[in-house]
C-alpha positions as CSV (number, residue, x, y, z in Angstrom):
1,X,-15.2,10.4,14.0
2,X,-15.4,7.3,16.2
3,X,-14.2,4.0,14.8
4,X,-17.4,2.1,15.8
5,X,-19.7,4.4,13.8
6,X,-17.5,3.9,10.8
7,X,-17.5,0.1,11.2
8,X,-21.3,-0.1,11.2
9,X,-21.3,1.5,7.7
10,X,-18.5,-0.8,6.6
11,X,-20.4,-3.8,7.6
12,X,-23.1,-3.0,5.1
13,X,-20.6,-2.6,2.3
14,X,-19.4,-6.2,1.9
15,X,-16.9,-7.2,-0.7
16,X,-17.1,-7.2,-4.5
17,X,-14.9,-9.5,-6.5
18,X,-15.4,-7.9,-9.9
19,X,-13.3,-9.3,-12.8
20,X,-11.2,-7.0,-14.9
21,X,-13.4,-7.0,-18.0
22,X,-14.9,-4.7,-20.5
23,X,-18.1,-4.4,-18.5
24,X,-16.1,-3.5,-15.4
25,X,-14.3,-0.8,-17.3
26,X,-17.6,0.7,-18.4
27,X,-19.0,0.6,-14.8
28,X,-15.8,2.2,-13.5
29,X,-16.1,5.0,-16.0
30,X,-19.6,5.8,-14.7
31,X,-18.8,5.7,-11.0
32,X,-17.1,9.0,-10.4
33,X,-20.0,11.5,-10.6
34,X,-22.2,9.3,-8.5
35,X,-20.0,8.9,-5.5
36,X,-19.3,12.5,-4.5
37,X,-21.2,15.7,-4.5
38,X,-18.3,18.1,-4.9
39,X,-18.2,21.5,-3.2
40,X,-21.4,23.0,-1.9
41,X,-22.3,25.9,-4.1
42,X,-22.4,29.3,-2.3
43,X,-20.6,28.0,0.8
44,X,-17.0,28.1,2.0
45,X,-17.1,24.4,3.0
46,X,-17.0,21.5,0.6
47,X,-19.3,18.5,1.1
48,X,-18.1,15.3,-0.4
49,X,-20.4,12.8,1.1
50,X,-19.2,9.2,1.3
51,X,-16.3,7.4,-0.4
52,X,-14.9,3.9,0.0
53,X,-11.2,3.1,0.2
54,X,-9.8,-0.4,-0.3
55,X,-6.9,-1.3,2.0
56,X,-4.3,-3.6,0.6
57,X,-4.0,-5.6,3.8
58,X,-5.6,-6.2,7.2
59,X,-6.1,-3.2,9.5
60,X,-2.8,-3.1,11.1
61,X,0.0,-0.6,11.4
62,X,0.2,-0.2,7.6
63,X,-2.9,2.0,7.9
64,X,-2.0,3.9,11.1
65,X,-2.2,7.2,9.2
66,X,-5.7,6.4,8.1
67,X,-6.7,5.6,11.7
68,X,-5.4,9.0,12.8
69,X,-7.4,10.7,10.1
70,X,-10.5,9.1,11.5
71,X,-9.6,9.6,15.1
72,X,-8.5,13.2,14.9
73,X,-11.3,14.3,12.6
74,X,-9.2,15.1,9.5
75,X,-11.7,13.4,7.1
76,X,-14.5,15.4,8.8
77,X,-12.6,18.6,8.4
78,X,-12.0,17.8,4.7
79,X,-15.7,17.6,4.1
80,X,-16.5,13.8,4.1
81,X,-19.6,12.4,5.7
82,X,-17.9,9.0,5.8
83,X,-14.7,7.4,4.6
84,X,-15.2,3.7,4.5
85,X,-12.0,1.8,4.9
86,X,-12.3,-1.8,3.7
87,X,-9.9,-4.6,4.9
88,X,-7.8,-6.5,2.5
89,X,-6.0,-8.4,1.2
90,X,-6.9,-6.8,-2.1
91,X,-5.1,-4.9,-4.7
92,X,-8.2,-2.9,-5.3
93,X,-7.9,-3.0,-9.1
94,X,-11.2,-4.8,-9.8
95,X,-13.1,-2.8,-7.3
96,X,-11.8,0.5,-8.8
97,X,-12.8,-0.6,-12.2
98,X,-16.3,-1.7,-11.1
99,X,-16.8,1.5,-9.2
100,X,-17.4,-0.2,-5.8
101,X,-14.5,1.7,-4.3
102,X,-13.2,5.2,-5.3
103,X,-9.6,4.9,-3.9
104,X,-7.4,1.9,-3.5
105,X,-4.2,1.7,-1.4
106,X,-2.5,-0.6,-3.8
107,X,1.0,-0.9,-5.3
108,X,2.8,-0.1,-8.5
109,X,3.1,-3.7,-9.6
110,X,-0.7,-4.4,-9.4
111,X,-1.7,-1.1,-11.0
112,X,1.1,-1.3,-13.6
113,X,0.2,-4.9,-14.5
114,X,-3.5,-3.9,-15.0
115,X,-2.5,-1.1,-17.3
116,X,-0.1,-3.2,-19.3
117,X,-2.2,-6.3,-19.6
118,X,-5.8,-4.9,-19.6
119,X,-5.3,-1.3,-20.7
120,X,-7.0,-0.5,-17.4
121,X,-7.7,3.3,-17.0
122,X,-5.9,3.7,-13.7
123,X,-3.5,6.2,-12.2
124,X,-1.3,6.4,-9.1
125,X,-1.7,9.9,-7.6
126,X,0.6,9.5,-4.6
127,X,2.5,6.9,-2.6
128,X,2.9,6.3,1.1
129,X,5.9,3.9,0.6
130,X,8.7,5.4,-1.3
131,X,10.6,2.2,-1.2
132,X,9.5,-1.3,-2.3
133,X,8.9,-3.3,0.9
134,X,9.8,-6.7,-0.6
135,X,12.9,-8.6,0.6
136,X,14.5,-12.0,0.2
137,X,14.6,-13.1,3.8
138,X,17.2,-15.6,4.8
139,X,18.8,-16.9,8.0
140,X,22.2,-15.7,8.9
141,X,23.3,-19.3,9.8
142,X,21.4,-20.8,6.8
143,X,21.2,-19.3,3.3
144,X,22.6,-15.9,4.4
145,X,21.7,-14.2,1.1
146,X,23.5,-10.9,1.2
147,X,23.7,-10.0,-2.5
148,X,21.7,-10.9,-5.7
149,X,24.6,-13.3,-6.7
150,X,24.0,-15.3,-3.5
151,X,20.6,-16.3,-5.0
152,X,22.4,-18.5,-7.5
153,X,22.1,-22.2,-6.6
154,X,19.7,-21.5,-3.8
155,X,16.1,-22.6,-3.2
156,X,13.8,-19.7,-2.7
157,X,10.2,-19.7,-1.5
158,X,8.0,-17.4,-3.6
159,X,4.3,-16.9,-3.4
160,X,2.5,-17.4,-6.7
161,X,1.2,-13.8,-6.6
162,X,4.7,-12.5,-6.3
163,X,6.4,-14.6,-9.0
164,X,6.6,-11.8,-11.5
165,X,8.2,-9.4,-9.0
166,X,10.7,-12.1,-8.1
167,X,11.5,-12.5,-11.8
168,X,12.1,-8.8,-11.9
169,X,14.7,-9.1,-9.2
170,X,16.5,-11.8,-11.2
171,X,16.2,-9.9,-14.5
172,X,17.5,-6.6,-12.9
173,X,20.6,-8.4,-11.7
174,X,21.3,-10.5,-14.8
175,X,20.5,-13.8,-13.1
176,X,19.1,-16.7,-15.2
177,X,15.9,-18.1,-13.8
178,X,17.3,-21.6,-14.3
179,X,20.1,-20.8,-11.8
180,X,17.6,-20.5,-8.9
181,X,15.2,-23.1,-7.6
182,X,11.8,-21.6,-6.9
183,X,9.3,-23.4,-4.7
184,X,5.7,-22.2,-4.1
185,X,4.9,-21.1,-0.5
186,X,2.2,-19.0,1.1
187,X,2.9,-16.1,3.4
188,X,3.9,-18.1,6.5
189,X,7.7,-18.1,6.8
190,X,7.8,-21.5,8.6
191,X,9.5,-23.2,5.6
192,X,12.4,-20.8,6.1
193,X,12.6,-21.5,9.8
194,X,12.5,-25.2,9.2
195,X,15.3,-25.1,6.7
196,X,13.1,-26.2,3.8
197,X,14.2,-23.1,1.7
198,X,17.3,-21.0,1.7
199,X,15.4,-17.8,1.1
200,X,11.8,-16.5,1.4
201,X,10.1,-13.7,-0.4
202,X,8.8,-11.5,2.4
203,X,7.9,-8.0,3.5
204,X,10.4,-6.0,5.6
205,X,7.5,-4.9,7.7
206,X,6.0,-8.3,8.3
207,X,7.5,-11.7,7.8
208,X,11.0,-10.5,8.4
209,X,9.9,-9.3,11.8
210,X,8.0,-12.5,12.5
211,X,11.2,-14.6,12.0
212,X,13.4,-12.2,13.9
213,X,11.0,-12.2,16.9
214,X,11.0,-16.0,16.8
215,X,14.7,-15.7,17.8
216,X,16.5,-16.1,14.5
217,X,19.3,-14.0,13.2
218,X,18.2,-12.8,9.7
219,X,19.6,-11.3,6.6
220,X,17.5,-9.1,4.3
221,X,18.1,-8.7,0.6
222,X,16.0,-5.6,-0.1
223,X,14.4,-5.3,-3.5
224,X,14.5,-1.5,-3.4
225,X,18.3,-1.6,-2.9
226,X,19.0,-4.3,-5.4
227,X,17.6,-3.2,-8.7
228,X,13.8,-3.2,-8.2
229,X,12.8,0.2,-6.6
230,X,9.2,1.1,-6.9
231,X,6.5,2.8,-4.9
232,X,4.0,0.9,-2.8
233,X,0.9,1.6,-0.7
234,X,-0.1,3.8,-3.6
235,X,-3.2,6.1,-3.7
236,X,-4.8,4.7,-6.9
237,X,-7.9,5.8,-8.8
238,X,-9.5,5.5,-12.2
239,X,-8.8,8.1,-14.8
240,X,-12.4,9.2,-14.9
241,X,-12.7,9.6,-11.2
242,X,-9.5,11.7,-11.2
243,X,-10.8,13.9,-14.0
244,X,-14.2,14.4,-12.4
245,X,-13.2,14.7,-8.7
246,X,-10.0,16.6,-8.3
247,X,-11.1,18.8,-5.4
248,X,-12.5,15.7,-3.6
249,X,-9.2,13.9,-4.0
250,X,-7.3,16.9,-3.0
251,X,-9.3,17.1,0.3
252,X,-8.8,13.4,0.8
253,X,-5.0,13.6,0.4
254,X,-4.7,16.6,2.7
255,X,-6.5,14.5,5.4
256,X,-4.2,11.6,4.7
257,X,-1.1,13.8,5.0
258,X,-2.3,15.1,8.4
259,X,-3.0,11.5,9.5
260,X,0.5,10.2,8.5
261,X,2.1,13.3,10.0
262,X,0.6,12.1,13.3
263,X,2.2,8.7,12.9
264,X,5.6,10.4,12.8
265,X,4.9,12.9,15.6
266,X,2.9,10.8,18.1
267,X,4.6,8.2,20.3
268,X,5.0,4.7,19.1
269,X,3.1,3.5,22.2
270,X,0.1,5.7,21.4
271,X,0.1,4.7,17.8
272,X,0.2,1.0,18.7
273,X,-2.8,1.5,21.0
274,X,-4.7,3.1,18.2
275,X,-3.9,0.4,15.7
276,X,-5.0,-2.2,18.2
277,X,-8.4,-0.5,18.6
278,X,-9.1,-0.5,14.9
279,X,-7.7,-4.0,14.4
280,X,-9.9,-5.4,17.2
281,X,-13.0,-3.6,15.9
282,X,-12.4,-5.1,12.5
283,X,-12.0,-8.6,14.1
284,X,-15.3,-8.1,16.0
285,X,-17.1,-7.0,12.8
286,X,-16.3,-10.1,10.8
287,X,-15.5,-13.6,12.0
288,X,-14.3,-14.4,8.5
289,X,-12.0,-11.5,8.2
290,X,-8.3,-12.1,8.6
291,X,-8.2,-9.9,11.7
292,X,-10.3,-12.4,13.5
293,X,-8.6,-15.4,11.9
294,X,-5.1,-14.1,12.9
295,X,-6.1,-13.5,16.5
296,X,-4.8,-10.8,18.8
297,X,-2.3,-8.2,17.4
298,X,1.2,-8.5,18.8
299,X,2.1,-5.1,20.3
300,X,5.8,-5.7,20.0
301,X,5.7,-6.7,16.4
302,X,3.3,-3.8,15.7
303,X,5.8,-1.3,17.2
304,X,8.6,-2.8,15.2
305,X,6.5,-2.7,12.0
306,X,5.7,1.0,12.6
307,X,9.4,1.8,12.8
308,X,10.2,-0.4,9.8
309,X,7.6,1.2,7.6
310,X,8.7,4.7,8.6
311,X,12.0,3.9,6.8
312,X,10.0,3.1,3.7
313,X,7.9,6.2,3.9
314,X,10.3,8.9,4.9
315,X,13.3,9.7,2.6
316,X,15.4,12.7,1.8
317,X,13.0,13.5,-1.0
318,X,9.8,13.4,1.1
319,X,11.6,15.5,3.7
320,X,12.2,18.1,1.0
321,X,8.9,17.7,-1.0
322,X,6.4,16.2,1.4
323,X,4.7,12.9,2.2
324,X,3.3,10.9,-0.8
325,X,5.2,12.9,-3.4
326,X,7.0,10.9,-6.1
327,X,10.0,12.3,-7.8
328,X,10.5,12.1,-11.5
329,X,13.5,9.8,-10.9
330,X,11.5,7.4,-8.7
331,X,8.7,7.4,-11.3
332,X,11.2,6.3,-14.0
333,X,12.7,3.7,-11.6
334,X,9.3,2.3,-11.0
335,X,8.4,1.8,-14.6
336,X,11.8,0.3,-15.3
337,X,11.3,-2.1,-12.4
338,X,7.9,-3.1,-13.9
339,X,9.5,-3.6,-17.3
340,X,11.9,-6.1,-15.7
341,X,8.8,-8.0,-14.5
342,X,7.4,-8.0,-18.0
343,X,4.9,-5.1,-17.7
344,X,5.6,-2.3,-20.2
345,X,4.0,1.0,-19.1
346,X,5.1,4.6,-19.4
347,X,5.4,7.2,-16.7
348,X,2.5,9.0,-18.1
349,X,0.4,5.8,-18.2
350,X,1.1,5.1,-14.5
351,X,1.3,8.4,-12.7
352,X,-0.5,11.7,-12.3
353,X,0.8,13.5,-9.3
354,X,-0.7,16.9,-10.2
355,X,-2.9,17.0,-7.1
356,X,-0.3,16.1,-4.5
357,X,2.2,18.6,-6.1
358,X,-0.5,21.3,-6.0
359,X,-1.3,20.7,-2.3
360,X,2.3,21.4,-1.3
361,X,2.5,24.5,-3.6
362,X,-0.5,25.9,-1.8
363,X,0.2,24.5,1.7
364,X,4.0,24.2,2.1
365,X,3.6,23.9,5.9
366,X,2.3,20.4,5.3
367,X,5.8,19.3,4.3
368,X,6.9,19.4,7.9
369,X,5.8,16.0,9.1
370,X,8.9,15.1,11.2
371,X,8.8,15.9,14.9
């Protein structure tokens, strides 16, 4: 399916900023049966019509697997007339609850917070990132924060939206919030490079690479390796949509597995070219979208980002069990990390991986994603 035909449909969709409220919950509960047709009775092939998927960020390398699913026809093979990928930034929570999207590529913190604070009927059914991509980024000749204890007495730049997750890092390591000076920043790491902060809350796949490419020697304090492991880039849906559309979601996840397998098996150069095509198309579609505002994609950073995210996606567990699977241990680690941030949820509240587990039971050959 060509990217440009998909983008024409996306342009008509627009964005919906629905609040998480009781009315949204009701709408979300009604959305499932209206957005897919299920299998075509009397035929061997399913026909699922059109679904919308909210991306967490701009159309860059984070969604390379989705781009391959378009490009190589995996969504078509799965029985979809159209899979509409919508640029972020957006957690997708409000849109899931309002029914304006059927699947969101979100994260455990956003979904867990909605469940804990709003009793939102949401589930994570699989996860691309097995490791939390957050890091405290510092300069080797500046803050050089190599351990959680090194945070004490330091000034750390933290985005408002990430304050709870930073608090979880402190809580998990027994550090009093009063022992660290937190200053608000946005996602531009310039304050770190200018020496205005000792550390900067960043993504291993994004701002850390930006600073390194600017010529600085950096140190990363990975959240996943320092007490706050949780899954990210999660496939998230409402409880009702999951209950009413298991075969649709199964077909969708199979297409996604095939797309992300291509990320691991195709050359980095080819994948970067594909990402650029989709990024540029999104920039041309909307002058107000971040793809247009950010300007041209940097091929070097994109290539580095691809390699960095592969380390978050592929683990010994995914090599054994398959992409997007979530072990019982990782589920428990995720809810424990959320509890450290102040969000109390149970494994059963947050996860339902029945479909992804079923896929690999029936199609074990899909586990072989490595070249």
